[in-house]
N, C-alpha and C positions, 0 to 999 in steps of 0.2 A: 265587534270588528268594524272598522271604518270602511267606507265604500272602496277606497283604494286597496285596502287589504283584501277585501272580497274579490275584487277584480283580479288582483295578482294571484291569489290562491286558486281561483277558478281557471286562470290561464295555465298555471303550473300543473294542475290536476289534468287538464286536457292534454298537455304536452306529454304526460306520462304514457298516454296511449297512442301518440302520433309522432314519436321521435323520428321515424323514418322520413316523413314529410314527402312532398312532391313539389318539383320545380314548376309544374305546369301552371300557367296563368300568372306567374310572378310579374309584378310591375317592372317595367323597363325604365330605369332612370339612370342618367349618366353619373359616373363616379366623379367625385370632386377633383378638380385639377391639381390641388395640393392636399395631400393626406399624410398624417403622421405615419412614418414607416413605409411610405411608398417607395418601391425600388426605383433607382435612378440609373441612367445609362453610365454615368461617370464612375459608379462603384462596381461595374461588372467584374467578377472574379475571373481568373484564368479557368475556363470551363472545360467541360467534357464535350466530346463531339456527338455523343449519343450512340445509339438510340436511347431515348428517355421514356420510361413507362411509369405512370403515376397510378397507384392503387389506393383505395381507402373508402371512407364513409362520407357523411355530409359535411364534416369539417374540412375535408379535402375537396369535395366536389363544389363547394361554394354555393350551398343551397340558397336559392332565390337572389343571389348576387347577380345583377345584370352585367352582361347579356347571358341569358340562359341558352345553352347550345347543346349539341350532341344528338345522337340518333335514338336515345332512350330518354324521352322527356321526363319520365318518372324518377330519374336519377338526380334531377336538380343540379345538373352540371353547368358550371359557369365558365365563360371564356375569360374571366378575370379571377379564377380561383388561384391558389398559390402555385399549383403545378404549372399553369399556363404562364404565370409571371416568371417563374424560375426558368422555364423552357425559353422564353423570350430573351432573358438576360444571358443565358448560357449559349445561345445561338446553336442549339443542338440540330443535328441533321435530320432527326426524326423524333416526333413526340406523339405519344399515345396516352390519353387520359381516360381510364376506364373506371374511375372512382364513382361511387353511387350512394346516394342518400339512403340511410337505413341499413347499410351493409354491416355484416358481422364477419368474423374470420372465416366462417363457413362459406360465405358468398365469394371468397377468393377462389375457391376451387369448384363451386357449383353455380348454376344459373340463379339469378336473383329476380324474383317477380316483384314488380313495383306497381303502383296504381296506374301507371301508363307505360306499359312495355316491360320486357324482360331483359335484364342485363346479362350478357354471357359471363362465364367464369372469368374473373379478372386476371387470374394467373395465365390464362390462354394468350394474353397479350405479350408475354415474355418469350424470349428466344435466346439462343446461345450468343447472339450478337448484341444483346441489350447491354448498354454501358452504364446506365444509371437507373436506379429504382428508388422511388419514395413511396412509403406506405404509412398512412395515418388511419389506424383502426384499433378497436378494442373497447371503445366507450359503449358501444351497443352490446357487446358481449357481457360487459360488466353491468349493463342496465342502468347506467348513470342517470339518464333523464327520467327513468322510472323511479329511481330513488328520490329525485327532486320532486316528482309528483306525489310520492308517498309522504314526503315531508309536508307538503301542502295539505294533504288529507289529515295527517295527524295534528297539524296546527289548527285546522278548522274544528276538528273534534274537541280539541283542548279548549278552544275559545267557546264553543257552544255549550260545553260542560260547565262554563262559568268561571274557569280558572284564569282566562285571559292570557295574552302573550307577554312575556317579560319585556321590560324596556331597558334592561341592562345590556352592557356590551360584552364582547368576548364570548367565551363558552359558558359563562355562568348563567344563573337564573334558570327558568323553565326551558326545557328543550325536549318537547314531546317526541320529536323524530329521533333524536339521539337515543332517547329512552327506548323507543320501539326497536331500534336496531342493536341495542346493547343488552337490554333486559327483557324486552317484550317478544312479540310473535316473530319479529324479524331478526332475532338474535343471531349474530354471526353471518347473516346472509350477504351483506355487502363484501365482507372480507373473502368469503368463498368465491363469489362471482369475480372479484378483482383478481384473485389468484388463478382462477380458471382462464380469465381473459389473457393473463400473462403467459400461461402455458400454451394456449392456442397461438398467441403471437409468436412465441419461440418456434413452434412447429411451422408456422407460416413462413417465417424468415428462412428456416432451413430449406423449405420447398422452393422459395424464391431463388436461393443460392444454387440449388440443384438445377433449376431450369435456366438460370442466367448466371453461369459460373464466373463470367468476366465482369459482372456488374458491381458497381459500388452501391451498397444498399443503405438507405437512411430511413429510420423509423421516426416519424414526426409525432411528437407529443401534443397534448391538448393545452390551449391557452387558458388563462385564469378566468373562469366564469364569474367568480365571486371575489369580493375584496378581502384583504387581511383584517380589516376593521369592520365587523358586522354592523356597527352603528351607521356606517356610510350607506347602507342599503335601506335605511328607514324611508327615505323619500320614494324609492322605487317599489318596495314591497309593502310599505305601510305596516299594518298589524298582521299581515298575511303570513309572516314567518318570524318565529322567535329568534333573536340574535344568536342564541346558543345553537340553533339549528343551521343558521347561515354559516357559523363557524364549523359545524359538523360537516356540512356539504363541501366546504372548502378543503377540509382535511381529507375527505374521501377522494376528491379529484387529485390532490397532491399524492395520495397513496397510489392511485391508479397510475399516474405518470411515473412514479418510482418503480412500480412493478414492471411496467412496460420497458423502462430503461434497463432494468436488470436483465430481463429476458432478451431484449434486443442485443445488448452487448454480449451476453453469453452465447448468442447464436451467430456472432460475428458481424452484426450491423452497427452502424453509428446512430446513436439516439440524438434527435434534434429537440432541444429544450425550447418550447415556445411559451412556457409558463412564466419564467423569470422576467422576460422582457415585456410581458403583457400586464404585469402588476400595475394597478392604477388606471387600467383601460378596460376593466371588467364591465359587466352589464349594468352595474349600479353607478358607473361614472356618468358624467354629463353627455348629452347627445353628441357634442362636438368632439368628445374625448374618447368615448368607449369604442372598443374594437369588437365587442360582442353585444348582441341586442338583448333587451330585457323581455319579460313575459308579454309586455305590450310593445312590440317593436315599431321602428319607423316604418312608414308605408312601404309595402312591397317586400320587406326583408323578413327573415325567419327568426322567430324568438329563440333565445338561448343558443344562437349560432353566430359565427363571425360575420361582420359586415365587410364592406370594401376595404376599410382600413385594417381590419383584422386579417384578411387574406393577404394584403400587402405586407403586413408585419410578419406573418408566418413565412412568406416567401423570403424575406430578409434573413430570417433565422436559418432557413434551409441553405441559402446561398452562402452564408457565413460558414456553415458546417462543410459545405462542398469545397470552399476555398481554403479551409484549415489544413 
């Protein structure tokens, strides 16, 4: 395995155990003045007056995106996360962002301990007066980043055993992680966790609607972490991940989004698709193009998470849904 592959695999394995992350100590750097997908004042939709409450995990809180703000530093909450951008564009009368890195659906109704403070139950921010709710959650329930880490482990084992990683594209060739989750010790695990995440999301939306009966509720999906063409990740992951496993991980993220959509709509919420618009801006795209960071991210940003451009693009998707 080449050095690039080893570094990428090591980073992915580490992330399997630290998906929650902490915003403390994040580098503060200004966002670019012009970014693909950045909200512009001229496209402000006819908005809601609020109050607006944002719930969710690190993809909502804007982990390590500057400026990091909030009274619970361990939540990694950014003043430029997509809820903040949406609130600014809609000119809401009141805005409360209680999203927190590492959150699961359980943390919506219970206090969440972080590495630096405890986030109160997110649902406590709701009231009968709440007019708009966005919630982006479910990835941690499904253990998606842990699956990414497991794929890195299986690829390292495969390489050290002498088989090497396939150089083919698509889902063909060697795919040790796909094999682990389809025929090996992890058989059926991903599907079960994704289904459970969907069930929990449906229950969470029902509780949101109970606590905020007048609110319009939007469930925000996850943007594309990986490309449609696994070969385009070669420069980023090197030999650290077989192309067949890159395809496998992409399939699992799409399945997660599909299940979240089904459960959200069944519970009476609107699903916001951030995946379709993010194609071509995944973590394996160029530094000036990507909306999500690779295992070795740009200085100060969080690996496998949206950067400033990603948060701005997610805000655009939410605003389009609200205006629809």
